[in-house]
Every structure is written in C-alpha cells, then in structure tokens.
N, C-alpha and C positions, 0 to 999 in steps of 0.2 A: 424452302430452305431448311426448316426444322426437320422435315422428313429425311432429307439428304444427310443431315447431321446425325440423326438417330441411326440411320442405316450404317453410316460410317463407324459410329461407336460400337454397334452390334458386330460388324465385321471385324473390328479391332479386338473386341472381347473374344470372339470365336477363334480368331487367329492366335491370341495369347493362350487360350485354353488348349489349342492344338499343339502349341510348342511345349506347354506344360505337361501334356499327356505323355511325352517322351520321357519325362523325368519322374513319372509316378512311383517308380521303384525307389527313388531317392528320398521322396517326401512322405512322411508319415501322416496320412489323412485320418482324422477321427472317424469312428464307426458311423456316427450320425451323418457326417458329410458324405461318406461312401454310399449310404442308402438313398441320398438325394440325387435324383436324375434331372438333368436339364434337357428337356425334350424339345421345347419350342423356343422361338426367339424371345417370347414373353418370359419364359422361365429364365433364360440367360440374362435378360435385362433386369429382371427382379433380383436375381442373385447378385449381379454386378452393382445394383443400386444399394443392396444391403451392405455389401463390403465397402463401397465408396462412402456411405454415410457415417462410417466409423472413423474416417480420417480425422485425426486430432482429438478423438473422443477420450482416449486414456489420459492424456495430459489434463483435459478438462475435468475428468472425474477426480484425478489426484489433486490438482491445484485449486479448482473452484469448489467442488463438492466434497473434498477431503475424503474420498473413497479409497480404502486400502484395496488395491487391485489384486491382492491375494484372494479376495472374496468375489471374483468375477462370476463364479457359478451362481451365487446368490443375486448378483446384479442381473444376470441373464434370466433368472427365475422371475424376478420382479418385473423386468421388461416384458416378458412373455405374458405375465398375468395382466399387466396394465394394457397391453395391446388387445388381449382377449376381452377385457371389461371396458374398453373405451366407450364412453357414452353412458355407462351405468351410473346413475345419479348417486347411489349409495357409495360406490367405489370412488367416484370423483370427490365426494365430501371427505372420505377417509384419506385420500392422497393429499387433499388440500390441507388437512390437519397436520400431516407429516411435514409438508412444505413450510407451513407457517412456523412450526416448532423449530425447523432448521434456520429459518429467517431470523427469528428473535433470539436465538442462542447467543450470537455475538453481542447483541444489545444487552442481554442479561449479564454476560460476562463483564462488560464494561461497567454496567450499573453496580455490580457487586464490588468491583475494584474502587469505584468512586465512593461507595458507601463505607468503605473501610475507615476513611478519615473521620466519619461520624460514629464509628464503633457500632455499626448496624450491619446485620447479616441477613440476607434474603433466605427465607425458608422455601425451597423449591416445591415442596408438597402443597403448602398453602397457596403459593403463587399459582400453581397449576389448577387447583380447585377454583380459585377466584377467576382465573382467566377463562376456563371452560364454562363456568356458570354465567359470566357476563356475556361471553360470545354467543351462548345459546339462549340469551334473554330470560334466564332463570332468575329468581329472587336472589339478591346478594346481601351480605351483612352490612355493606356500605353502599349508599347510592353513588352514582357516578360523580356528582359534584363534590361530595365529601371525600371520596377516594382520591380524586385529582388534587384536591387541596392538601391532603396528607402527603401524597406522593411528591408533588412539586416542592412543597416546603422542605421536606426531608432531603430531597436531591439538591436543592439550592444550598441548604445548610452544609451538606457534605461537600459540595463543590467549593464553597467558600473556605471550608476548613482545609481541604486538599490544596487549594491555591495558596493559602497562608503558609502551610507546611512546606510547599515547594519553594515559595519565595524565600523563606527562612533558610532552607537548605542551600539555595543558590548564594545567598548572602554570606553564609558561613563558609562556603567553598571559596569565595573570593577573598575573604579575610585570611584564610589559611594559605591561599596561593600567593597573596601579597607578601608573606613572610619569607618566601624563597629568595635566595641570594641573587639569582639571575633575573628576577622579575622586577620591572620598574612600574611605578604607578604615577599617572599624571594628576593634575589638580581636579580634573573632571571625574576621576575614578577609573579611567581606562588603564588596564594593565597590559604590558607587553614584554616579550622576551626576544632579544636579537639572536637569531639562529645564524644568519650570515649578514655581515655589514657590507652594504654597497658603497660605491664611491662616486655615483652619478649625481645629477641635479635632483632637487626635491620639488615635487609638484605643488602648485598652488591649488586652492579649493576650486578655482574656476577651470582648471586644466582637465583634460581627458587622459586617462591612463590605461595601460594594458597590463593585466595581472594574471597570475595563476593562483588558485586558492582552493581550500577545502574547509568546510564548516561542520562543527558538531556541538552537541550540548555537553554539560558536565557529566552526563551519564555515558558519554562515549558514542552516542547515536549520531551518525553522520547524516546530515540533511541536504547537503549540496557539495559538489566537487567538480571543478573545471577539469581536473586531471582525468576524469572519466569520460570526457567529451573529446571530440575532434573538430577543430583544434582545441588544445588545452588552454589557450589564452582567451580572455574576454576583455572588452574595452568599454569603458563608461566614464562619465564625469565624476570627479571626486565629490561633488556636492549632490550627486544623484543617489547616494546610498545612505545607510544608517549613520548616525552621528559618530559612532565609534570608528567606523571605517574612514570617514572623512578626516577625522583627527589624526588617525594613524598614518594614512597615506601622505598627508602634508608634512609628516616628520620623517618619512622614509626616503633615503637616497635611492635612485634607480640602481638595481642590482641587489637590493636588500631582500632578505627573507626573514620575516618576523612571525612570531606566534602571538596573536591578540587574544585577550581575555576581556570581553565586552560586557559590562553590567547591563541589566535590562533597561536602565534609564537611558543608555546610549544605543539601545537596540530597538526592540519592538514593544517594550513596556508591558502594559496590560493587554495588548492585542494578541490574538492567535494569528500566526503567520505560517500557513501550511502545516508542516509537522512541528513547528516551533510553538511550544505552549507559552501562555502569558508568564511573565516574570523570569524568563529563561536567560541565564548567562550564556553567551555564545563564545565558542573557542574557534578561532580561524588561524589556519596557516596561510600566509600571504606572501607571494613573490611579486615584487614590483619590477616588471619587465622593461617598460619604457613609458615615456610621456609622449602622447600623441602631438605631433606638430600642429600648431595653431595656424589657420589660414592667414595669409598675408593681408594686412589692412589696405584698403584702397585709399 
C-alpha cells in the first residue's frame, strides 16, 4: 500500500512539474535553483520533501521563534551549517547554548519586572558569568545553597512588594470609581452602573440564567468575552460564579445591561485565576438575556 502511495505522489509531482514547465518564462527562478537538476525519482522526491517540510515554517519562525524573516538568508546559512555538522559534539554543545539562552530570556524578562518592586536590577554581565560558570561546574563565588537562599528570599520579597502595590492600586481605583455620579455601591462593596434597564423578572440565587458578558482588569486587559464565541450566550447557575456576579445577577431584571466593578474580596481574592492576578478588581459588562425555566416538580 505504501509503495502504491509513494508512486502516486511521485507521478503527481512529475505531472505538476510538467505543467509548470510550460510557464517557465513567467516565473523568475533563482540561479541556484536553475543549476539544480532533478534526474531520478529520488531527486524529485527529495526536492518535493524539502519544499513540503517548509509548509507553516514562516509563521512558526515569526510567531514562536521571533525571527525577522527579512533575514532568511542568514536562517538558510544557519540551517545548512547545522545540517552539515549534525552529530558533531562540539557544534551540538554550541547550539544547545544558544537554545538555552533563548529559553531563559522570557524568564529573565519577567524576573527583572518582578524585581522592580524591590528596587533591584539584574546585571546581565554578572548573571551570564555566574550561569556559565555554574553550568560548566567551575568554582563559583557563591555555593548553590547560598545562591538559592539569596535568590529565593529576594524574589519572594519583591513578589510581596509587587502584590502589595498592585492591591493598593486596585483599591485606589475602586475609591475613585465610586465617586462617579452614575456608579452605585452596595453594602458588600460591589459597584455597578446601569447601561440599560430591563423590565423582566429578577433571578433568584438558585436560578440558572443566560447571559452575554465581557471581563477585563483595571488595566484594560480583557481576559474573557462571550461576545467572541459562537453562540455569544452562556448559561449557568447564579450561585455557581464569584460572589460579585451572584449579587449583581439577583438584582438585575431580565433585559438589563450593567457594568460591574467587582472588588477582589467578591472575586478571586488572593488566588491566581488564569490571567487574573491576585487582588484584581474585575470589570464586567453583563447582559441578562433570560432566566432558564425550572423543571416542573413531580
């Protein structure tokens, strides 16, 4: 079966090449490609495999590896060199070093941002010297246990300082938002603004409701939106969501559209929830579409 399939692919490739040959005058073929001759079936299959294996490569290079495809000549040079030196232990170690440098770059970026709260800045030159010395099992100025202790204690202190600053910023935002004339605040601390007043019934905490919604943080970063899905509505129990949602839904008549400003105590509190950081105030636009009919009691 495999042999038949391969022969079919080869015949298809040769047929395509035959049809392309008629248009050679219209296509500008690079000098390097013109000098390459496909004499045997193996030649044709090898060439077809090379072309096929690049399917989806450019988006991967751009999006995952962050390669500027204006420099594809250098990419090709690196590819050819790697292919020629495949299995060379010295070259493999060199490539591994480059890969590890690329892997830890995002971690270092995040670490640098976290350390800002503690007014500490990483020195890249010193970091690189320490990293390569420890990786090569060379003597270091700090033994591993002492280095880990310094590192972890500093990171933890910076994280606590950053969390405290973020919490304060969210609290300050809520205080300023509460002063707006069209914003109402409940005794629990929930804030809301009526964008559209509905005239339908109000759900109970035990009811199931169908809504449309979009959620973001005070930074304007959207973390969820039913409007971007199909269907745009979603259904759940009023008591199956965060406290701020439950409270708001049981005050909203069907047909209403509100904007909710939910303090962290009525949201996820000190927990990380996906993209939502601890102590986050959540801003939701909510449309109450309907209350789901309860099944008849026997």
